[in-house]
Backbone as CSV, one residue per row, in Angstrom:
resi,resn,N_x,N_y,N_z,CA_x,CA_y,CA_z,C_x,C_y,C_z
1,MET,0.886,-1.180,-0.016,0.027,0.016,0.077,0.762,1.345,0.033
2,GLY,1.900,1.249,0.860,2.778,2.398,0.930,3.449,2.634,-0.405
3,ASP,3.926,1.453,-1.019,4.524,1.645,-2.391,3.539,2.175,-3.351
4,PHE,2.389,1.800,-3.354,1.333,2.211,-4.380,1.166,3.756,-4.143
5,LEU,0.959,4.173,-2.924,0.816,5.657,-2.674,2.000,6.518,-3.053
6,SER,3.154,5.918,-2.800,4.464,6.683,-3.203,4.600,6.717,-4.611
7,ASP,4.081,5.771,-5.386,4.106,5.828,-6.928,2.866,6.533,-7.443
8,ASN,1.936,6.779,-6.683,0.774,7.469,-7.123,0.302,8.634,-6.164
9,PRO,1.180,9.677,-6.128,0.851,10.818,-5.273,-0.497,11.533,-5.380
10,LEU,-1.031,11.426,-6.668,-2.418,11.986,-6.925,-3.425,11.363,-6.041
11,VAL,-3.296,10.083,-5.681,-4.222,9.406,-4.818,-4.221,10.108,-3.395
12,LEU,-3.021,10.362,-2.974,-2.913,11.062,-1.687,-3.568,12.493,-1.751
13,LEU,-3.313,13.090,-2.891,-3.943,14.489,-3.093,-5.516,14.462,-3.238
14,ILE,-5.998,13.387,-3.782,-7.423,13.184,-3.969,-8.030,12.939,-2.476
15,GLY,-7.300,12.279,-1.676,-7.741,11.977,-0.274,-7.644,13.200,0.516
16,ALA,-6.612,14.063,0.209,-6.512,15.298,0.960,-7.533,16.254,0.571
17,CYS,-7.914,16.257,-0.632,-8.992,17.113,-1.158,-10.396,16.784,-0.501
18,GLU,-10.622,15.411,-0.476,-11.798,14.978,0.108,-11.852,15.436,1.737
19,VAL,-10.840,15.204,2.362,-10.768,15.523,3.824,-10.882,17.092,3.867
20,GLY,-10.141,17.841,3.007,-10.302,19.332,3.051,-11.665,19.760,2.781
21,PHE,-12.377,19.122,1.880,-13.781,19.541,1.576,-14.651,19.544,2.808
22,TRP,-14.530,18.428,3.559,-15.426,18.246,4.779,-14.872,19.232,5.960
23,VAL,-13.575,19.359,5.930,-13.117,20.300,7.098,-13.381,21.648,6.789
24,LEU,-13.257,22.202,5.436,-13.625,23.545,5.270,-15.204,23.781,5.356
25,LEU,-16.012,22.606,4.960,-17.413,22.814,5.101,-17.914,22.977,6.610
26,ALA,-17.243,21.998,7.370,-17.587,22.133,8.901,-17.160,23.417,9.522
27,ALA,-15.898,23.902,9.163,-15.401,25.072,9.813,-16.310,26.292,9.180
28,GLY,-16.703,26.240,7.955,-17.530,27.412,7.472,-18.829,27.433,8.141
29,LEU,-19.421,26.259,8.409,-20.652,26.219,9.079,-20.607,26.590,10.520
30,ALA,-19.495,26.136,11.102,-19.321,26.360,12.602,-19.102,27.925,12.690
31,ALA,-18.345,28.566,11.820,-18.244,29.929,11.812,-19.481,30.790,11.666
32,ARG,-20.407,30.233,10.769,-21.711,30.871,10.594,-22.623,30.715,11.744
33,TYR,-22.697,29.580,12.355,-23.825,29.234,13.320,-23.345,29.256,14.697
34,LEU,-22.115,29.025,15.005,-21.590,28.954,16.309,-20.901,30.284,16.687
35,LEU,-20.104,30.834,15.814,-19.352,32.115,16.000,-20.066,33.290,15.566
36,ARG,-21.156,33.078,14.735,-21.917,34.145,14.144,-20.942,35.100,13.284
37,ALA,-19.979,34.403,12.708,-18.995,35.202,11.886,-19.282,34.870,10.368
38,ARG,-20.277,35.532,9.820,-20.804,35.250,8.465,-19.705,35.514,7.365
39,ARG,-18.892,36.526,7.545,-17.785,36.922,6.672,-16.851,35.777,6.521
40,LEU,-16.397,35.344,7.659,-15.368,34.238,7.846,-16.029,32.942,7.223
41,SER,-17.262,32.709,7.563,-17.954,31.592,6.939,-18.031,31.537,5.422
42,THR,-18.197,32.741,4.877,-18.297,32.909,3.488,-16.821,32.627,2.816
43,VAL,-15.806,33.160,3.541,-14.530,32.901,3.002,-14.130,31.430,3.030
44,LEU,-14.509,30.699,4.077,-14.091,29.386,4.190,-14.839,28.486,3.218
45,LEU,-16.118,28.920,3.014,-16.977,27.938,2.108,-16.523,28.300,0.531
46,LEU,-16.076,29.533,0.341,-15.590,29.861,-1.044,-14.245,29.212,-1.280
47,LEU,-13.455,28.726,-0.303,-12.219,27.959,-0.476,-12.485,26.583,-0.991
48,VAL,-13.687,26.074,-0.747,-14.044,24.672,-1.239,-13.726,24.502,-2.694
49,PRO,-14.116,25.292,-3.609,-13.850,25.139,-5.029,-12.382,25.222,-5.338
50,VAL,-11.669,25.886,-4.492,-10.168,26.014,-4.676,-9.444,24.583,-4.659
51,LEU,-10.073,23.609,-3.842,-9.561,22.424,-3.872,-9.637,21.662,-5.162
52,ASP,-10.648,21.777,-5.883,-10.865,21.308,-7.205,-9.887,21.833,-8.218
53,VAL,-9.632,23.221,-8.155,-8.669,23.788,-8.973,-7.234,23.134,-8.744
54,VAL,-6.967,22.988,-7.594,-5.693,22.343,-7.134,-5.452,20.970,-7.694
55,LEU,-6.598,20.125,-7.543,-6.540,18.819,-7.958,-6.410,18.671,-9.493
56,VAL,-7.127,19.394,-10.248,-6.967,19.271,-11.697,-5.766,19.901,-12.070
57,SER,-5.166,20.924,-11.540,-3.951,21.552,-11.943,-2.831,20.521,-11.647
58,ALA,-2.861,19.802,-10.386,-1.744,18.758,-10.175,-1.863,17.732,-11.142
59,SER,-2.996,17.311,-11.635,-3.161,16.176,-12.571,-2.596,16.564,-13.781
60,LEU,-2.906,17.793,-14.390,-2.413,18.242,-15.595,-0.901,18.451,-15.616
61,VAL,-0.460,18.981,-14.416,1.077,19.281,-14.383,1.770,17.962,-14.378
62,ASP,1.232,16.876,-13.819,1.799,15.482,-13.676,1.999,15.041,-15.215
63,VAL,0.907,15.019,-15.985,1.079,14.492,-17.363,1.905,15.403,-18.294
64,ALA,1.749,16.656,-17.938,2.645,17.592,-18.818,4.179,17.369,-18.613
65,GLY,4.347,16.806,-17.314,5.791,16.416,-16.910,6.249,15.147,-17.524
66,GLY,5.358,14.398,-18.330,5.768,13.122,-18.769,5.128,11.911,-18.284
67,SER,4.380,12.033,-17.302,3.664,10.866,-16.798,2.579,10.407,-17.734
68,PRO,2.370,9.105,-18.104,1.325,8.755,-18.933,-0.005,8.865,-18.163
69,PRO,-1.053,9.321,-18.774,-2.465,9.277,-18.227,-2.733,7.909,-17.779
70,GLY,-3.024,7.694,-16.478,-3.325,6.431,-15.956,-4.523,6.477,-14.890
71,LEU,-4.545,5.470,-14.102,-5.630,5.165,-13.288,-5.956,6.467,-12.439
72,THR,-4.929,6.924,-11.761,-5.132,8.092,-10.730,-5.603,9.330,-11.460
73,HIS,-5.216,9.544,-12.780,-5.648,10.749,-13.482,-7.145,10.618,-13.821
74,GLY,-7.587,9.349,-14.118,-8.970,9.177,-14.328,-9.750,9.404,-13.014
75,LEU,-9.238,8.915,-11.885,-9.895,8.998,-10.669,-10.083,10.443,-10.319
76,ALA,-8.978,11.224,-10.501,-9.012,12.667,-10.256,-10.055,13.341,-11.090
77,ALA,-10.287,12.879,-12.273,-11.352,13.495,-13.118,-12.738,13.183,-12.709
78,VAL,-12.878,11.971,-12.283,-14.175,11.500,-11.784,-14.468,12.252,-10.414
79,TYR,-13.453,12.306,-9.516,-13.681,13.066,-8.231,-13.969,14.532,-8.424
80,LEU,-13.356,15.067,-9.467,-13.614,16.546,-9.798,-15.045,16.684,-10.320
81,GLY,-15.488,15.796,-11.167,-16.868,15.880,-11.673,-17.878,15.669,-10.511
82,GLY,-17.579,14.733,-9.634,-18.604,14.609,-8.523,-18.712,15.709,-7.583
83,THR,-17.569,16.370,-7.292,-17.559,17.481,-6.279,-18.187,18.762,-6.998
84,VAL,-17.897,18.957,-8.390,-18.531,20.100,-8.968,-20.031,19.957,-9.100
85,ALA,-20.472,18.774,-9.451,-21.831,18.478,-9.731,-22.651,18.357,-8.351
86,PHE,-22.085,17.667,-7.357,-22.869,17.522,-6.212,-22.479,18.414,-5.015
87,GLY,-21.331,19.070,-5.075,-20.768,19.812,-4.012,-21.737,20.840,-3.378
88,HIS,-22.431,21.588,-4.282,-23.384,22.511,-3.750,-24.517,21.866,-2.997
89,THR,-24.990,20.691,-3.515,-26.059,19.900,-2.871,-25.603,19.520,-1.420
90,MET,-24.406,18.919,-1.365,-23.952,18.584,-0.119,-23.761,19.716,0.969
91,ILE,-23.394,20.765,0.476,-23.149,22.120,1.172,-24.568,22.492,1.724
92,ARG,-25.501,22.473,0.777,-26.888,22.865,1.191,-27.515,21.877,2.179
93,TRP,-27.224,20.556,1.968,-27.700,19.605,2.915,-27.127,19.892,4.282
94,ALA,-25.779,20.001,4.433,-25.175,20.175,5.613,-25.636,21.468,6.388
95,ASP,-25.816,22.476,5.475,-26.135,23.846,6.034,-27.653,23.810,6.760
96,ALA,-28.466,23.002,6.028,-29.923,22.988,6.662,-29.788,22.179,7.947
97,ARG,-29.073,21.243,8.089,-29.032,20.497,9.264,-28.268,21.253,10.390
98,PHE,-27.148,21.959,10.128,-26.527,22.731,11.057,-27.409,23.916,11.517
99,ALA,-28.153,24.481,10.699,-29.079,25.589,11.054,-30.109,25.065,11.897
100,HIS,-30.730,23.833,11.583,-31.697,23.399,12.435,-31.215,23.026,13.797
101,ARG,-29.959,22.464,13.909,-29.446,22.016,15.157,-28.868,23.111,16.049
102,PHE,-28.235,24.173,15.474,-27.565,25.198,16.269,-28.167,26.616,16.160
103,ALA,-29.173,26.763,15.145,-29.645,28.091,14.934,-31.244,28.135,15.049
104,GLY,-31.790,27.084,15.463,-33.275,27.047,15.501,-33.960,27.205,14.062
105,GLY,-33.160,26.607,13.070,-33.790,26.708,11.756,-34.971,25.519,11.620
106,PRO,-35.702,25.604,10.617,-36.728,24.518,10.463,-36.182,23.246,10.115
107,THR,-37.040,22.173,10.421,-36.633,20.799,10.115,-36.322,20.704,8.682
108,PRO,-35.055,20.228,8.354,-34.782,19.972,6.889,-35.714,19.095,6.257
109,PRO,-36.088,19.543,4.949,-37.168,18.893,4.232,-36.570,17.346,3.733
110,ARG,-37.426,16.458,3.642,-36.968,15.148,3.168,-37.360,15.067,1.671
111,PRO,-36.650,14.307,0.840,-36.966,14.216,-0.478,-38.408,13.728,-0.795
112,PRO,-39.039,14.157,-1.769,-40.371,13.722,-2.002,-40.439,12.197,-2.405
113,ARG,-41.577,11.617,-1.999,-41.645,10.168,-2.128,-42.724,9.809,-3.166
114,TYR,-43.570,10.606,-3.520,-44.629,10.179,-4.366,-44.979,11.220,-5.447
115,GLY,-45.690,10.714,-6.432,-46.127,11.490,-7.586,-45.156,12.308,-8.360
116,ALA,-45.649,13.337,-8.999,-44.832,14.301,-9.787,-43.667,14.889,-9.168
117,ALA,-43.805,15.128,-7.878,-42.642,15.707,-7.157,-41.552,14.799,-7.073
118,LYS,-41.799,13.436,-7.021,-40.782,12.411,-6.789,-40.202,12.163,-8.168
119,VAL,-41.061,12.155,-9.288,-40.481,12.124,-10.652,-39.601,13.194,-10.852
120,ALA,-39.826,14.566,-10.529,-38.998,15.665,-10.818,-37.695,15.537,-10.092
121,TYR,-37.703,15.113,-8.735,-36.712,14.984,-7.965,-35.691,13.914,-8.506
122,GLU,-36.189,12.901,-8.998,-35.170,11.793,-9.568,-34.558,12.335,-10.822
123,TRP,-35.360,13.140,-11.735,-34.680,13.623,-13.000,-33.674,14.714,-12.547
124,ARG,-33.971,15.566,-11.460,-32.997,16.564,-11.015,-31.675,15.898,-10.490
125,GLU,-31.872,14.873,-9.697,-30.675,14.181,-9.136,-29.842,13.529,-10.339
126,TRP,-30.596,12.953,-11.271,-29.823,12.257,-12.322,-29.103,13.182,-13.215
127,SER,-29.737,14.379,-13.348,-29.090,15.458,-14.142,-27.765,15.889,-13.557
128,LYS,-27.745,15.798,-12.197,-26.348,16.082,-11.523,-25.339,15.032,-11.805
129,ALA,-25.840,13.734,-11.849,-24.978,12.645,-12.182,-24.460,12.869,-13.655
130,ALA,-25.290,13.287,-14.493,-25.020,13.410,-15.950,-24.085,14.646,-16.048
131,LEU,-24.051,15.722,-15.263,-23.220,16.792,-15.188,-21.827,16.264,-14.786
132,ALA,-21.778,15.498,-13.715,-20.564,14.951,-13.172,-19.877,14.085,-14.224
133,TRP,-20.668,13.248,-14.971,-20.085,12.422,-16.084,-19.498,13.358,-17.050
134,GLY,-20.145,14.425,-17.593,-19.602,15.249,-18.597,-18.351,15.936,-18.106
135,ILE,-18.400,16.449,-16.857,-17.142,17.103,-16.355,-15.939,16.159,-16.345
136,ALA,-16.353,14.869,-15.910,-15.187,13.915,-15.706,-14.500,13.629,-17.095
137,LEU,-15.490,13.322,-18.016,-14.933,13.177,-19.506,-14.202,14.234,-20.063
138,GLY,-14.784,15.384,-19.719,-14.093,16.656,-20.227,-12.698,16.850,-19.760
139,VAL,-12.531,16.523,-18.425,-11.125,16.532,-17.714,-10.264,15.426,-18.234
140,MET,-10.846,14.292,-18.519,-10.051,13.281,-19.187,-9.530,13.654,-20.501
141,LEU,-10.394,14.278,-21.333,-10.023,14.771,-22.679,-8.976,15.783,-22.576
142,LEU,-9.186,16.704,-21.611,-8.040,17.757,-21.325,-6.811,17.062,-21.024
143,THR,-6.867,15.978,-20.117,-5.585,15.334,-19.714,-4.921,14.737,-20.830
144,ALA,-5.770,14.090,-21.716,-5.182,13.272,-22.827,-4.601,14.391,-23.906
145,THR,-5.247,15.455,-23.976,-4.640,16.487,-24.935,-3.373,16.939,-24.429
146,VAL,-3.252,17.262,-23.087,-1.912,17.716,-22.611,-0.880,16.694,-22.655
147,ALA,-1.252,15.431,-22.537,-0.435,14.358,-22.586,0.066,13.976,-24.151
148,GLY,-0.857,14.404,-25.086,-0.576,14.082,-26.321,-0.954,12.575,-26.747
149,THR,-1.897,12.102,-25.981,-2.216,10.606,-26.156,-3.432,10.340,-27.063
150,GLY,-4.270,11.355,-27.101,-5.541,11.149,-27.972,-6.485,10.469,-27.094
151,VAL,-7.690,10.243,-27.707,-8.823,9.557,-27.108,-9.037,8.171,-27.855
152,PRO,-8.927,7.019,-27.050,-9.247,5.819,-27.764,-10.751,5.651,-28.103
153,PRO,-11.049,4.745,-29.033,-12.383,4.508,-29.348,-13.196,4.006,-28.037
154,PRO,-14.474,4.489,-27.854,-15.172,4.165,-26.605,-15.166,2.607,-26.377
155,LEU,-15.270,1.749,-27.314,-15.089,0.260,-27.049,-13.789,-0.272,-26.502
156,ASP,-12.778,0.603,-26.679,-11.594,0.291,-26.049,-11.359,0.925,-24.779
157,TRP,-12.201,1.698,-24.245,-12.058,2.472,-23.029,-11.826,1.437,-21.791
158,PRO,-12.548,0.358,-21.676,-12.413,-0.494,-20.578,-10.996,-0.888,-20.322
159,ALA,-10.252,-1.158,-21.415,-8.846,-1.668,-21.272,-7.745,-0.414,-21.054
160,ASP,-8.267,0.731,-21.108,-7.293,1.883,-20.994,-7.262,2.257,-19.488
161,PRO,-6.138,2.506,-18.964,-5.977,2.913,-17.597,-6.836,4.007,-17.112
162,MET,-6.727,5.188,-17.836,-7.478,6.330,-17.413,-8.943,6.272,-18.059
163,TRP,-9.102,5.934,-19.374,-10.497,5.986,-19.888,-11.314,4.865,-19.336
164,GLY,-10.749,3.817,-18.621,-11.564,2.819,-18.057,-12.480,3.533,-17.030
165,TRP,-12.141,4.523,-16.364,-13.049,5.216,-15.503,-14.255,5.902,-16.263
166,GLY,-13.976,6.464,-17.570,-14.960,6.781,-18.413,-16.000,5.744,-18.759
167,SER,-15.490,4.518,-18.883,-16.418,3.368,-19.147,-17.204,3.085,-17.889
168,ARG,-16.653,3.047,-16.801,-17.336,2.764,-15.421,-18.509,3.800,-15.225
169,ILE,-18.073,5.112,-15.251,-19.083,6.045,-14.944,-20.245,6.139,-16.062
170,THR,-19.975,5.653,-17.180,-20.926,5.660,-18.253,-22.041,4.554,-17.849
171,VAL,-21.491,3.444,-17.434,-22.374,2.310,-16.999,-23.259,2.770,-15.869
172,VAL,-22.569,3.376,-14.840,-23.273,3.707,-13.674,-24.379,4.858,-14.020
173,LEU,-24.050,5.638,-14.898,-25.039,6.780,-15.425,-26.271,6.091,-16.013
174,LEU,-26.033,5.105,-16.799,-27.174,4.400,-17.524,-27.961,3.545,-16.644
175,ILE,-27.316,2.841,-15.590,-28.084,2.229,-14.601,-28.932,3.093,-13.822
176,TRP,-28.319,4.192,-13.291,-29.053,5.265,-12.679,-30.219,5.763,-13.443
177,PHE,-30.026,5.990,-14.738,-31.157,6.554,-15.631,-32.373,5.567,-15.712
178,VAL,-31.961,4.262,-15.890,-33.128,3.334,-15.979,-33.806,3.093,-14.684
179,GLY,-32.942,2.903,-13.587,-33.445,2.436,-12.283,-34.279,3.481,-11.573
180,TRP,-33.911,4.894,-11.853,-34.646,5.883,-11.044,-35.497,6.841,-12.017
181,PRO,-34.922,7.835,-12.617,-35.750,8.745,-13.409,-36.719,8.079,-14.396
182,LEU,-36.230,7.120,-15.185,-37.068,6.512,-16.272,-38.048,5.619,-15.562
183,TRP,-37.690,4.795,-14.582,-38.616,3.931,-14.007,-39.660,4.690,-13.163
184,THR,-39.121,5.773,-12.523,-40.283,6.520,-11.771,-41.185,7.316,-12.539
185,THR,-40.739,7.742,-13.836,-41.503,8.353,-14.779,-42.607,7.507,-15.345
186,LEU,-42.174,6.194,-15.585,-43.103,5.279,-16.245,-44.091,4.697,-15.057
187,ALA,-43.636,4.581,-13.938,-44.434,3.976,-12.825,-44.189,4.958,-11.538
188,PRO,-44.914,6.233,-11.550,-44.516,6.999,-10.298,-45.226,6.361,-9.155
189,PRO,-44.472,6.414,-8.050,-45.047,5.779,-6.768,-46.292,6.663,-6.312
190,ARG,-47.265,6.138,-5.827,-48.414,6.846,-5.372,-48.509,6.665,-3.867
191,ALA,-48.837,7.724,-3.270,-49.105,7.746,-1.765,-50.166,6.730,-1.321
192,PRO,-49.903,6.079,-0.334,-50.902,5.100,0.232,-52.245,5.751,0.505
193,GLU,-53.249,5.127,0.118,-54.514,5.720,0.403,-54.923,5.526,1.934
194,THR,-55.372,6.563,2.499,-55.720,6.618,3.757,-57.279,6.382,4.018
195,THR,-57.672,5.374,4.879,-59.008,5.186,5.103,-59.555,5.966,6.344
196,ASP,-60.617,6.738,6.036,-61.225,7.509,7.076,-62.230,6.742,7.925
197,VAL,-61.720,6.394,9.127,-62.495,5.614,9.962,-63.232,6.485,10.934
198,ARG,-64.571,6.412,10.971,-65.249,7.360,11.832,-66.121,6.386,12.701
199,GLY,-66.484,6.891,13.814,-67.374,6.067,14.532,-66.934,6.177,16.027
């Protein structure tokens, strides 16, 4: 494990960015709701996207220096896509719960479970996954361009160290599409009927 990490420093950087995301998020919310320091909170939360810039820059510098695009470069692209697409949602989720716990805010709403609201929710969540997919592939394309390796045909992606990640997230996106927004659209769950018992 130690040899793998020493040979793949980007894995360490990805881990550090993930830890940094939650540390900055917790610190920003603590500054807002516990210290009542909104300006400090805003600065801390604005630093979260800086982690993404650091990660993609390190990945591009690595391939520009002669490293062939590999597993860790693909992982960095997938991580970046995920944090850009879902980061705001995670911050909003944590903010609502922090406000409820420490500032007397309302109970955080739960995702809808039935009807048109459920269908819209599933499409909205899947669209974030599609955005993450697009960003990840865009970063892989940029990495391949910097490295001068080009893009292999999609059917060859599973065998490619970096583009194999593109193949994996494409499969995940398709399964998500069929299992949630499409299925929910075709068969939207209905709220259980309540029986009015009088007497």
